[in-house]
N, CA, C and O of each residue as an XYZ file, in Angstrom:
912
protein
N      67.116     76.238     27.209
C      67.701     76.506     28.512
C      69.119     77.029     28.311
O      69.888     76.507     27.504
N      69.434     78.058     29.058
C      70.766     78.631     28.972
C      71.708     77.825     29.856
O      71.453     77.625     31.044
N      72.813     77.361     29.245
C      73.788     76.565     30.000
C      74.818     77.506     30.615
O      75.372     78.362     29.926
N      75.065     77.353     31.870
C      76.062     78.181     32.560
C      77.266     77.328     32.911
O      77.144     76.122     33.125
N      78.418     77.955     32.969
C      79.658     77.240     33.256
C      79.768     76.948     34.740
O      79.588     77.832     35.578
N      80.060     75.719     35.048
C      80.293     75.314     36.428
C      81.614     75.919     36.891
O      82.654     75.629     36.299
N      81.605     76.746     37.928
C      82.849     77.393     38.369
C      83.921     76.404     38.791
O      85.097     76.762     38.844
N      83.541     75.160     39.095
C      84.537     74.173     39.504
C      85.264     73.563     38.318
O      86.288     72.902     38.490
N      84.737     73.782     37.099
C      85.363     73.242     35.907
C      86.367     74.249     35.357
O      86.000     75.371     35.008
N      87.624     73.850     35.280
C      88.669     74.726     34.796
C      88.885     74.519     33.304
O      89.033     73.390     32.836
N      88.901     75.604     32.576
C      89.165     75.525     31.148
C      90.642     75.629     30.880
O      91.446     75.661     31.812
N      91.014     75.683     29.593
C      92.428     75.803     29.248
C      92.994     77.123     29.734
O      92.300     78.138     29.773
N      94.259     77.093     30.101
C      94.913     78.289     30.601
C      95.045     79.315     29.484
O      95.481     78.979     28.383
N      94.676     80.549     29.754
C      94.727     81.600     28.755
C      96.075     82.298     28.799
O      96.681     82.461     29.858
N      96.526     82.706     27.624
C      97.778     83.442     27.532
C      97.541     84.905     27.814
O      96.422     85.300     28.141
N      98.583     85.724     27.693
C      98.449     87.160     27.929
C      97.450     87.778     26.966
O      97.296     87.316     25.835
N      96.769     88.830     27.422
C      95.805     89.517     26.569
C      96.518     90.055     25.342
O      97.570     90.687     25.442
N      95.930     89.794     24.188
C      96.525     90.259     22.940
C      97.416     89.228     22.282
O      97.803     89.402     21.126
N      97.756     88.153     22.989
C      98.612     87.118     22.409
C      97.762     86.113     21.655
O      96.639     85.818     22.063
N      98.283     85.588     20.570
C      97.566     84.603     19.773
C      97.828     83.208     20.315
O      98.965     82.857     20.632
N      96.756     82.407     20.419
C      96.898     81.023     20.847
C      97.122     80.088     19.668
O      97.317     78.887     19.858
N      97.095     80.624     18.454
C      97.284     79.790     17.268
C      98.722     79.289     17.217
O      99.650     80.056     17.474
N      98.922     78.000     16.886
C     100.292     77.478     16.815
C     101.066     78.119     15.678
O     100.502     78.438     14.631
N     102.366     78.305     15.889
C     103.196     78.855     14.831
C     103.338     77.827     13.709
O     103.411     76.627     13.972
N     103.378     78.286     12.480
C     103.563     77.340     11.376
C     104.907     76.644     11.493
O     105.875     77.218     11.992
N     104.959     75.383     11.023
C     106.188     74.608     11.112
C     106.988     74.758      9.827
O     106.541     74.348      8.755
N     108.148     75.333      9.937
C     109.067     75.413      8.814
C     110.267     74.544      9.178
O     111.090     74.942     10.003
N     110.377     73.373      8.579
C     111.443     72.458      8.992
C     112.820     73.030      8.706
O     113.116     73.410      7.574
N     113.651     73.090      9.716
C     115.000     73.629      9.544
C     116.056     72.684     10.111
O     117.244     73.007     10.082
N     115.647     71.520     10.628
C     116.634     70.650     11.253
C     117.596     70.072     10.219
O     117.226     69.800      9.077
N     118.836     69.894     10.655
C     119.862     69.269      9.820
C     120.269     67.919     10.395
O     120.129     66.882      9.746
N     120.774     67.949     11.625
C     121.246     66.718     12.257
C     120.422     66.431     13.503
O     120.248     67.302     14.355
N     119.916     65.209     13.603
C     119.203     64.763     14.799
C     119.971     63.589     15.399
O     120.206     62.583     14.728
N     120.357     63.722     16.654
C     121.099     62.670     17.339
C     120.155     61.962     18.304
O     119.724     62.541     19.301
N     119.841     60.711     18.002
C     118.937     59.909     18.815
C     119.756     59.029     19.755
O     120.985     59.092     19.772
N     119.052     58.203     20.538
C     119.772     57.340     21.469
C     120.533     56.231     20.759
O     121.503     55.702     21.302
N     120.105     55.870     19.544
C     120.767     54.763     18.857
C     121.063     55.041     17.389
O     121.442     54.126     16.658
N     120.901     56.274     16.945
C     121.163     56.585     15.547
C     121.332     58.086     15.360
O     120.967     58.888     16.220
N     121.896     58.439     14.209
C     122.033     59.838     13.806
C     121.337     60.003     12.461
O     121.590     59.245     11.524
N     120.461     60.998     12.372
C     119.742     61.278     11.133
C     120.181     62.631     10.584
O     120.372     63.588     11.333
N     120.338     62.692      9.261
C     120.702     63.943      8.608
C     119.633     64.277      7.580
O     119.220     63.425      6.794
N     119.186     65.537      7.597
C     118.114     65.987      6.717
C     118.627     67.036      5.733
O     119.446     67.886      6.081
N     118.133     66.960      4.506
C     118.404     67.976      3.497
C     117.096     68.454      2.902
O     116.149     67.680      2.758
N     117.043     69.742      2.553
C     115.798     70.359      2.096
C     116.006     70.966      0.706
O     116.358     72.139      0.583
N     115.786     70.158     -0.343
C     116.097     70.599     -1.710
C     115.122     71.630     -2.247
O     113.960     71.680     -1.843
N     115.615     72.454     -3.165
C     114.756     73.460     -3.798
C     113.668     72.802     -4.634
O     112.627     73.410     -4.881
N     113.897     71.559     -5.077
C     112.874     70.841     -5.841
C     111.665     70.505     -4.981
O     110.573     70.282     -5.504
N     111.852     70.468     -3.661
C     110.786     70.081     -2.746
C     111.070     68.741     -2.098
O     111.955     68.007     -2.538
N     110.322     68.421     -1.054
C     110.515     67.185     -0.323
C     111.623     67.298      0.702
O     112.097     68.392      1.007
N     112.030     66.153      1.230
C     113.111     66.110      2.215
C     113.970     64.883      1.927
O     113.453     63.801      1.649
N     115.275     65.065      1.995
C     116.232     63.990      1.758
C     116.799     63.574      3.105
O     117.307     64.409      3.854
N     116.714     62.280      3.414
C     117.072     61.802      4.750
C     118.127     60.702      4.658
O     117.951     59.707      3.954
N     119.215     60.901      5.377
C     120.229     59.858      5.553
C     120.080     59.324      6.967
O     120.433     59.991      7.939
N     119.557     58.120      7.065
C     119.326     57.496      8.368
C     120.577     56.729      8.796
O     121.321     56.225      7.953
N     120.801     56.645     10.081
C     121.953     55.921     10.613
C     123.274     56.414     10.025
O     124.115     55.616      9.612
N     123.447     57.713      9.992
C     124.687     58.291      9.477
C     125.862     57.921     10.382
O     125.706     57.770     11.594
N     127.041     57.777      9.771
C     128.235     57.372     10.503
C     129.285     58.475     10.486
O     129.123     59.496      9.817
N     130.359     58.255     11.229
C     131.478     59.188     11.248
C     132.017     59.405      9.841
O     132.327     60.534      9.460
N     132.130     58.321      9.063
C     132.656     58.426      7.700
C     131.740     59.280      6.833
O     132.212     60.038      5.985
N     130.434     59.159      7.044
C     129.485     59.966      6.272
C     129.663     61.451      6.581
O     129.692     62.278      5.670
N     129.780     61.786      7.858
C     129.967     63.192      8.232
C     131.283     63.735      7.703
O     131.375     64.905      7.333
N     132.303     62.884      7.668
C     133.585     63.305      7.113
C     133.452     63.577      5.615
O     134.047     64.524      5.100
N     132.676     62.751      4.918
C     132.424     62.949      3.489
C     131.723     64.285      3.241
O     131.959     64.943      2.228
N     130.864     64.674      4.175
C     130.141     65.943      4.065
C     130.992     67.134      4.497
O     130.597     68.284      4.307
N     132.160     66.857      5.077
C     133.048     67.930      5.521
C     132.627     68.565      6.828
O     132.911     69.739      7.066
N     131.947     67.801      7.688
C     131.418     68.342      8.940
C     132.247     67.917     10.145
O     132.922     66.887     10.132
N     132.176     68.731     11.173
C     132.782     68.424     12.458
C     131.925     67.362     13.142
O     130.738     67.585     13.379
N     132.512     66.215     13.460
C     131.726     65.142     14.060
C     131.374     65.424     15.518
O     130.424     64.846     16.046
N     132.123     66.302     16.169
C     131.818     66.656     17.559
C     130.686     67.673     17.616
O     129.821     67.604     18.489
N     130.697     68.609     16.687
C     129.660     69.644     16.638
C     129.069     69.720     15.229
O     129.321     70.684     14.507
N     128.288     68.716     14.832
C     127.698     68.745     13.494
C     126.645     69.840     13.397
O     126.074     70.227     14.417
N     126.375     70.346     12.204
C     125.356     71.393     12.058
C     123.983     70.875     12.455
O     123.599     69.763     12.091
N     123.255     71.677     13.194
C     121.935     71.277     13.674
C     120.806     71.862     12.839
O     119.667     71.401     12.924
N     121.116     72.881     12.028
C     120.083     73.525     11.222
C     120.486     73.557      9.754
O     121.672     73.569      9.424
N     119.499     73.570      8.891
C     119.734     73.657      7.454
C     120.385     74.992      7.113
O     120.392     75.916      7.926
N     120.928     75.082      5.912
C     121.579     76.309      5.472
C     120.538     77.356      5.090
O     119.522     77.039      4.472
N     120.799     78.586      5.460
C     119.886     79.670      5.090
C     119.893     79.912      3.581
O     118.879     80.307      3.005
N     121.034     79.674      2.951
C     121.173     79.881      1.511
C     120.748     78.610      0.776
O     121.332     77.548      0.987
N     119.731     78.714     -0.089
C     119.182     77.525     -0.723
C     120.164     76.867     -1.685
O     120.149     75.645     -1.833
N     121.013     77.645     -2.339
C     122.014     77.048     -3.224
C     122.972     76.166     -2.427
O     123.323     75.066     -2.856
N     123.388     76.659     -1.271
C     124.260     75.866     -0.410
C     123.521     74.639      0.116
O     124.108     73.566      0.262
N     122.231     74.805      0.398
C     121.424     73.677      0.864
C     121.321     72.604     -0.213
O     121.387     71.411      0.086
N     121.160     73.021     -1.449
C     121.082     72.061     -2.552
C     122.380     71.271     -2.695
O     122.353     70.089     -3.037
N     123.505     71.915     -2.435
C     124.786     71.212     -2.500
C     124.845     70.107     -1.444
O     125.327     69.006     -1.713
N     124.353     70.408     -0.246
C     124.308     69.397      0.805
C     123.399     68.247      0.384
O     123.731     67.079      0.585
N     122.260     68.581     -0.197
C     121.308     67.558     -0.631
C     121.936     66.604     -1.636
O     121.743     65.391     -1.551
N     122.682     67.146     -2.582
C     123.325     66.303     -3.586
C     124.373     65.399     -2.955
O     124.514     64.246     -3.361
N     125.106     65.896     -1.977
C     126.089     65.070     -1.277
C     125.403     63.954     -0.486
O     125.912     62.835     -0.420
N     124.254     64.257      0.111
C     123.514     63.234      0.851
C     123.051     62.116     -0.072
O     123.122     60.941      0.290
N     122.579     62.472     -1.260
C     122.150     61.454     -2.220
C     123.310     60.541     -2.597
O     123.113     59.345     -2.811
N     124.508     61.093     -2.681
C     125.686     60.295     -3.032
C     126.061     59.307     -1.933
O     126.869     58.405     -2.159
N     125.483     59.469     -0.749
C     125.720     58.543      0.355
C     124.605     57.510      0.492
O     124.687     56.614      1.332
N     123.558     57.634     -0.335
C     122.459     56.679     -0.281
C     121.210     57.187      0.407
O     120.304     56.403      0.690
N     121.139     58.487      0.683
C     119.952     59.056      1.339
C     118.708     58.858      0.472
O     118.800     58.737     -0.750
N     117.558     58.828      1.118
C     116.279     58.622      0.434
C     115.521     59.942      0.373
O     115.547     60.732      1.316
N     114.852     60.167     -0.743
C     114.143     61.421     -1.024
C     112.650     61.202     -0.817
O     112.001     60.496     -1.589
N     112.115     61.813      0.229
C     110.693     61.696      0.548
C     109.931     62.925      0.060
O     110.506     63.999     -0.116
N     108.632     62.750     -0.156
C     107.800     63.838     -0.682
C     107.728     65.027      0.266
O     107.638     66.174     -0.171
N     107.767     64.750      1.559
C     107.581     65.806      2.557
C     108.032     65.298      3.915
O     108.304     64.110      4.082
N     108.111     66.195      4.874
C     108.399     65.802      6.253
C     107.309     64.864      6.768
O     107.599     63.877      7.443
N     106.058     65.177      6.446
C     104.945     64.339      6.901
C     105.060     62.926      6.356
O     104.836     61.954      7.077
N     105.413     62.815      5.072
C     105.532     61.484      4.472
C     106.681     60.713      5.104
O     106.563     59.515      5.361
N     107.790     61.397      5.354
C     108.904     60.718      6.018
C     108.492     60.251      7.409
O     108.816     59.132      7.804
N     107.783     61.094      8.155
C     107.358     60.731      9.506
C     106.507     59.464      9.488
O     106.629     58.617     10.373
N     105.642     59.336      8.477
C     104.799     58.145      8.376
C     105.649     56.913      8.091
O     105.474     55.873      8.726
N     106.577     57.030      7.129
C     107.440     55.894      6.801
C     108.287     55.485      8.003
O     108.457     54.296      8.271
N     108.818     56.472      8.726
C     109.634     56.174      9.905
C     108.794     55.525     10.999
O     109.282     54.661     11.728
N     107.530     55.938     11.116
C     106.647     55.361     12.128
C     106.353     53.898     11.817
O     106.284     53.070     12.724
N     106.179     53.580     10.532
C     105.954     52.186     10.143
C     107.191     51.353     10.467
O     107.085     50.238     10.977
N     108.362     51.909     10.166
C     109.610     51.183     10.435
C     109.779     50.927     11.928
O     110.216     49.848     12.329
N     109.437     51.911     12.747
C     109.609     51.793     14.196
C     108.373     51.235     14.892
O     108.358     51.082     16.114
N     107.320     50.927     14.098
C     106.060     50.415     14.645
C     105.506     51.363     15.702
O     105.156     50.951     16.808
N     105.436     52.633     15.339
C     104.994     53.675     16.262
C     103.594     54.154     15.887
O     103.383     54.679     14.794
N     102.652     53.973     16.789
C     101.305     54.514     16.613
C     101.292     55.925     17.170
O     102.097     56.217     18.055
N     100.406     56.839     16.693
C      99.315     56.550     15.766
C      99.663     56.739     14.291
O      98.845     56.424     13.427
N     100.865     57.249     13.984
C     101.185     57.497     12.583
C     101.169     56.214     11.764
O     100.680     56.208     10.635
N     101.699     55.128     12.320
C     101.741     53.869     11.582
C     100.339     53.366     11.266
O     100.128     52.695     10.256
N      99.385     53.689     12.126
C      98.012     53.224     11.905
C      97.389     53.859     10.673
O      96.427     53.327     10.120
N      97.936     55.007     10.234
C      97.415     55.626      9.015
C      97.613     54.724      7.809
O      96.800     54.722      6.884
N      98.687     53.964      7.823
C      98.936     53.018      6.736
C      98.021     51.810      6.876
O      97.459     51.338      5.887
N      97.869     51.310      8.092
C      97.039     50.132      8.321
C      95.578     50.388      7.961
O      94.890     49.490      7.477
N      95.105     51.609      8.196
C      93.708     51.929      7.900
C      93.500     52.396      6.463
O      92.367     52.628      6.041
N      94.592     52.534      5.712
C      94.472     52.985      4.329
C      94.433     54.488      4.172
O      94.254     54.995      3.065
N      94.601     55.213      5.283
C      94.594     56.676      5.212
C      95.830     57.199      4.484
O      95.795     58.267      3.872
N      96.917     56.444      4.556
C      98.158     56.807      3.866
C      98.669     55.588      3.110
O      98.511     54.463      3.583
N      99.282     55.791      1.935
C      99.822     54.659      1.175
C     100.949     53.963      1.930
O     101.653     54.585      2.725
N     101.111     52.676      1.675
C     102.216     51.937      2.263
C     103.539     52.461      1.714
O     103.577     52.968      0.592
N     104.625     52.350      2.481
C     105.931     52.761      1.965
C     106.245     52.070      0.647
O     106.066     50.859      0.511
N     106.711     52.841     -0.312
C     107.003     52.310     -1.640
C     108.348     51.577     -1.644
O     109.077     51.573     -0.652
N     108.652     50.966     -2.777
C     109.917     50.242     -2.912
C     111.099     51.154     -2.629
O     112.062     50.744     -1.982
N     111.029     52.393     -3.114
C     112.117     53.340     -2.881
C     112.168     53.779     -1.422
O     113.249     53.862     -0.838
N     111.010     54.061     -0.828
C     110.965     54.575      0.542
C     111.464     53.553      1.562
O     111.983     53.928      2.613
N     111.311     52.279      1.261
C     111.728     51.248      2.205
C     113.123     50.711      1.896
O     113.553     49.716      2.479
N     113.823     51.368      0.982
C     115.132     50.889      0.551
C     116.230     51.263      1.546
O     116.246     52.375      2.075
N     117.134     50.340      1.794
C     118.361     50.581      2.563
C     119.487     50.668      1.560
O     119.805     49.681      0.896
N     120.099     51.839      1.438
C     121.157     52.058      0.444
C     122.358     52.680      1.143
O     122.214     53.654      1.881
N     123.546     52.117      0.912
C     124.777     52.683      1.455
C     125.821     52.723      0.347
O     125.927     51.797     -0.458
N     126.591     53.809      0.317
C     127.530     54.053     -0.774
C     128.903     54.403     -0.213
O     129.018     55.098      0.797
N     129.933     53.915     -0.879
C     131.306     54.245     -0.512
C     132.082     54.744     -1.712
O     131.950     54.216     -2.816
N     132.889     55.763     -1.488
C     133.680     56.387     -2.550
C     135.164     56.192     -2.242
O     135.714     56.898     -1.398
N     135.821     55.236     -2.920
C     137.227     54.943     -2.617
C     138.143     56.117     -2.930
O     137.872     56.914     -3.828
N     139.223     56.208     -2.179
C     140.138     57.339     -2.330
C     140.849     57.335     -3.671
O     141.283     58.387     -4.140
N     140.977     56.168     -4.301
C     141.659     56.108     -5.597
C     140.769     56.563     -6.746
O     141.231     56.671     -7.882
N     139.481     56.834     -6.458
C     138.573     57.290     -7.505
C     138.170     56.165     -8.440
O     138.326     54.987     -8.117
N     137.655     56.533     -9.588
C     137.303     55.537    -10.591
C     135.932     54.928    -10.451
O     135.569     54.054    -11.239
N     135.151     55.358     -9.470
C     133.815     54.809     -9.303
C     133.403     54.771     -7.842
O     133.929     55.521     -7.020
N     132.462     53.894     -7.523
C     131.960     53.807     -6.151
C     131.396     52.417     -5.887
O     131.067     51.669     -6.808
N     131.295     52.094     -4.595
C     130.666     50.851     -4.150
C     129.276     51.168     -3.614
O     129.090     52.156     -2.904
N     128.308     50.335     -3.952
C     126.945     50.536     -3.453
C     126.340     49.189     -3.062
O     126.436     48.207     -3.799
N     125.724     49.169     -1.899
C     124.977     47.996     -1.441
C     123.570     48.455     -1.103
O     123.386     49.484     -0.452
N     122.578     47.698     -1.544
C     121.197     48.074     -1.208
C     120.332     46.839     -1.033
O     120.506     45.819     -1.700
N     119.397     46.975     -0.111
C     118.517     45.870      0.232
C     117.129     46.415      0.557
O     116.952     47.603      0.827
N     116.155     45.513      0.521
C     114.822     45.863      0.992
C     114.811     45.749      2.513
O     115.314     44.776      3.074
N     114.239     46.741      3.168
C     114.139     46.709      4.623
C     112.858     45.976      5.003
O     111.774     46.559      4.985
N     112.986     44.699      5.346
C     111.815     43.859      5.595
C     111.044     44.256      6.844
O     109.949     43.745      7.079
N     111.603     45.169      7.659
C     110.886     45.610      8.847
C     109.589     46.318      8.469
O     108.678     46.437      9.288
N     109.511     46.793      7.208
C     108.287     47.437      6.745
C     107.179     46.425      6.478
O     106.030     46.814      6.268
N     107.504     45.142      6.481
C     106.500     44.121      6.252
C     106.289     43.836      4.777
O     106.877     44.500      3.923
N     105.438     42.838      4.468
C     105.174     42.504      3.067
C     104.368     43.613      2.390
O     103.737     44.426      3.065
N     104.391     43.644      1.041
C     105.106     42.710      0.160
C     106.598     43.011      0.123
O     107.007     44.172      0.115
N     107.415     41.948      0.101
C     108.860     42.118      0.050
C     109.265     42.695     -1.295
O     108.661     42.386     -2.322
N     110.287     43.530     -1.283
C     110.759     44.190     -2.498
C     112.209     43.810     -2.794
O     113.016     44.656     -3.178
N     112.528     42.534     -2.612
C     113.881     42.066     -2.877
C     114.516     41.497     -1.623
O     113.869     41.421     -0.578
N     115.793     41.091     -1.719
C     116.488     40.510     -0.566
C     116.490     41.459      0.627
O     116.618     42.674      0.473
N     116.348     40.882      1.815
C     116.315     41.694      3.021
C     117.702     42.035      3.532
O     118.708     41.507      3.060
N     117.730     42.929      4.506
C     118.991     43.383      5.095
C     119.751     42.225      5.736
O     119.172     41.456      6.503
N     121.044     42.094      5.430
C     121.840     41.107      6.158
C     122.064     41.570      7.594
O     121.903     42.750      7.903
N     122.427     40.656      8.449
C     122.577     40.994      9.862
C     123.851     41.730     10.203
O     124.046     42.143     11.346
N     124.732     41.903      9.208
C     126.045     42.484      9.506
C     126.159     43.954      9.119
O     127.273     44.468      9.029
N     125.050     44.645      8.888
C     125.142     46.038      8.436
C     125.775     46.949      9.489
O     126.343     47.986      9.148
N     125.681     46.568     10.763
C     126.293     47.377     11.821
C     127.814     47.403     11.702
O     128.469     48.232     12.335
N     128.379     46.509     10.900
C     129.827     46.502     10.672
C     130.297     47.842     10.109
O     131.442     48.242     10.315
N     129.407     48.528      9.399
C     129.755     49.827      8.819
C     130.126     50.855      9.889
O     130.863     51.802      9.616
N     129.619     50.666     11.093
C     129.927     51.602     12.176
C     131.397     51.550     12.572
O     131.904     52.478     13.202
N     132.082     50.471     12.205
C     133.486     50.315     12.578
C     134.444     50.893     11.549
O     135.647     50.963     11.797
N     133.930     51.306     10.401
C     134.797     51.876      9.369
C     135.404     53.186      9.856
O     134.697     54.058     10.361
N     136.724     53.317      9.699
C     137.419     54.529     10.133
C     137.602     55.530      9.004
O     137.902     56.698      9.252
N     137.425     55.088      7.783
C     137.559     55.967      6.628
C     136.744     55.395      5.479
O     136.182     54.305      5.588
N     136.682     56.131      4.383
C     135.838     55.727      3.271
C     136.332     54.445      2.603
O     135.520     53.653      2.124
N     137.642     54.227      2.563
C     138.159     52.997      1.958
C     137.731     51.768      2.755
O     137.399     50.735      2.174
N     137.738     51.876      4.081
C     137.264     50.756      4.898
C     135.766     50.554      4.718
O     135.288     49.419      4.725
N     135.030     51.629      4.560
C     133.598     51.500      4.298
C     133.367     50.748      2.994
O     132.477     49.902      2.911
N     134.164     51.053      1.980
C     134.031     50.365      0.692
C     134.290     48.868      0.845
O     133.578     48.052      0.260
N     135.312     48.502      1.635
C     135.611     47.088      1.859
C     134.438     46.377      2.519
O     134.097     45.252      2.153
N     133.825     47.037      3.490
C     132.693     46.426      4.194
C     131.494     46.302      3.265
O     130.793     45.291      3.297
N     131.247     47.311      2.442
C     130.146     47.225      1.479
C     130.367     46.069      0.520
O     129.415     45.383      0.148
N     131.605     45.845      0.116
C     131.920     44.712     -0.748
C     131.606     43.401     -0.036
O     131.052     42.484     -0.643
N     131.954     43.303      1.252
C     131.662     42.101      2.027
C     130.160     41.868      2.159
O     129.706     40.728      2.254
N     129.394     42.960      2.165
C     127.934     42.853      2.282
C     127.273     42.492      0.960
O     126.052     42.361      0.889
N     128.074     42.331     -0.085
C     127.516     41.974     -1.384
C     127.308     43.146     -2.307
O     126.609     43.028     -3.313
N     127.908     44.290     -1.979
C     127.757     45.466     -2.825
C     128.446     45.301     -4.164
O     129.245     44.386     -4.361
N     128.128     46.192     -5.072
C     128.736     46.161     -6.400
C     129.485     47.456     -6.666
O     129.163     48.506     -6.110
N     130.491     47.359     -7.526
C     131.284     48.524     -7.901
C     130.788     49.044     -9.237
O     130.636     48.282    -10.192
N     130.536     50.354     -9.303
C     130.078     51.000    -10.528
C     131.020     52.143    -10.864
O     131.522     52.836     -9.980
N     131.250     52.328    -12.156
C     132.194     53.356    -12.590
C     131.569     54.739    -12.614
O     132.253     55.731    -12.360
N     130.264     54.820    -12.919
C     129.602     56.122    -13.067
C     128.223     56.089    -12.435
O     127.605     55.030    -12.328
N     127.743     57.257    -12.016
C     126.385     57.343    -11.472
C     125.351     56.887    -12.478
O     124.328     56.311    -12.109
N     125.618     57.146    -13.763
C     124.675     56.766    -14.813
C     124.495     55.252    -14.890
O     123.500     54.772    -15.434
N     125.451     54.498    -14.350
C     125.368     53.035    -14.386
C     124.467     52.484    -13.289
O     124.107     51.307    -13.315
N     124.105     53.315    -12.338
C     123.284     52.848    -11.218
C     121.849     52.626    -11.677
O     121.221     53.535    -12.219
N     121.329     51.419    -11.464
C     119.970     51.063    -11.862
C     119.133     50.585    -10.677
O     118.109     49.930    -10.870
N     119.555     50.902     -9.466
C     118.846     50.436     -8.287
C     117.584     51.224     -8.005
O     117.180     52.087     -8.784
N     116.965     50.909     -6.868
C     115.696     51.543     -6.496
C     115.884     52.768     -5.621
O     114.905     53.411     -5.243
N     117.135     53.106     -5.288
C     117.397     54.263     -4.451
C     117.397     55.565     -5.226
O     116.866     55.640     -6.334
N     117.998     56.592     -4.637
C     117.925     57.952     -5.194
C     119.294     58.502     -5.579
O     119.464     59.716     -5.692
N     120.265     57.624     -5.780
C     121.638     58.059     -6.043
C     121.745     59.079     -7.165
O     122.431     60.092     -7.026
N     121.070     58.813     -8.275
C     121.160     59.707     -9.434
C     119.849     60.442     -9.693
O     119.514     60.744    -10.838
N     119.107     60.729     -8.614
C     117.781     61.335     -8.766
C     117.810     62.849     -8.916
O     116.805     63.439     -9.313
N     118.932     63.493     -8.612
C     118.926     64.950     -8.540
C     118.496     65.609     -9.845
O     117.729     66.571     -9.825
N     118.968     65.115    -10.954
C     118.699     65.767    -12.239
C     117.447     65.259    -12.940
O     117.051     65.810    -13.967
N     116.815     64.212    -12.399
C     115.649     63.677    -13.113
C     114.404     63.505    -12.258
O     113.388     63.019    -12.756
N     114.450     63.886    -10.992
C     113.255     63.749    -10.154
C     112.355     64.958    -10.350
O     112.753     66.089    -10.072
N     111.140     64.718    -10.829
C     110.199     65.803    -11.102
C     108.918     65.692    -10.288
O     108.221     66.688    -10.097
N     108.603     64.507     -9.811
C     107.370     64.298     -9.059
C     107.673     63.551     -7.765
O     108.741     62.961     -7.600
N     106.706     63.594     -6.854
C     106.845     62.868     -5.613
C     106.566     61.392     -5.790
O     106.172     60.948     -6.868
N     106.770     60.642     -4.737
C     106.575     59.201     -4.777
C     105.100     58.841     -4.652
O     104.615     57.976     -5.382
N     104.382     59.488     -3.742
C     102.955     59.216     -3.560
C     102.129     60.496     -3.569
O     100.903     60.439     -3.475
N     102.773     61.633     -3.678
C     102.094     62.930     -3.677
C     103.028     63.983     -4.224
O     104.073     63.647     -4.781
N     102.680     65.249     -4.080
C     103.549     66.320     -4.584
C     104.798     66.483     -3.723
O     104.805     66.138     -2.542
N     105.841     67.010     -4.331
C     107.039     67.383     -3.584
C     106.762     68.708     -2.880
O     106.559     69.730     -3.535
N     106.753     68.693     -1.563
C     106.408     69.874     -0.775
C     107.649     70.742     -0.591
O     108.637     70.311      0.002
N     107.587     71.962     -1.102
C     108.712     72.885     -1.013
C     108.694     73.597      0.337
O     107.651     74.081      0.778
N     109.844     73.655      0.985
C     109.964     74.325      2.275
C     110.958     75.473      2.157
O     111.693     75.571      1.175
N     110.973     76.321      3.145
C     111.928     77.417      3.167
C     112.412     77.625      4.594
O     111.759     77.231      5.560
N     113.569     78.254      4.695
C     114.156     78.476      6.014
C     113.459     79.657      6.680
O     113.462     80.770      6.155
N     112.872     79.404      7.826
C     112.294     80.464      8.652
C     112.664     80.161     10.093
O     112.300     79.109     10.619
N     113.369     81.053     10.724
C     113.793     80.866     12.113
C     112.667     81.256     13.054
O     112.086     82.333     12.925
N     112.355     80.366     14.017
C     111.317     80.656     15.006
C     111.924     80.586     16.391
O     111.226     80.798     17.383
C-alpha cells in the first residue's frame, strides 16, 4: 500500500532552495567563557586537545597580560601565538584534555549534568582520570626563585578518591589582588614551594608541554582556527 502524507502533518521547515541543511562543522575557537559563577579560559595547542583553566581569576588574567574588562573571546589565528598562551595556562594549573568532547564530558560529571554525565554512568565513556579531576592552582611570586602550587582531588567527581579533597576555603583565592597575595593564600591552603618546574611531581599538567605525547583516554584531537 502506498502511504500518502497527511496534509495536516507539518514537517520540518525547509530552508531556501539550494541551501544546505547540513550543520556546519564545529571548529572550536573560544578563548574566554564568562558564566554566571565562573570564568573559563581555553587554549588550543598544536599538539592537540584543549587546555582549560576553570574558575580563572583577575590575577590569572593579569598573568596572561589580558584586559580584565575586555578579555579575548577567541583563540589566536596564529598557532605559534596560540601555543604561547597554552604554555602560560599550564603554568597557572590548567588541565589538558584530549578534546573538546572529552572536556565536555568531564565538566558534565562535575556539574552532574545529563545526558553527557550519563555516558560515564553507562560505561559509554571512561570515568574522569586522576589528572582530569585534579584541582591545581599556581602562584608565581614577584621576587622569583620558584613558585607555589596547591592541588587536590575534586571529590565532586565521586569515588574512587584520588587523594585529599578540596578544602572549603579555595574561594579565598578570589580575593587576591596580585600574584604575591595569591601565593600567600596558596600557602595557607597547604601548597608547597618549588624552585623549578622539573621539581613538580603532582598529577596536574604544569610541566606537560615538552613531554605530553598521548591523550589521557584517547587521541589528542588537533583543531584549527576557522571563522564561521
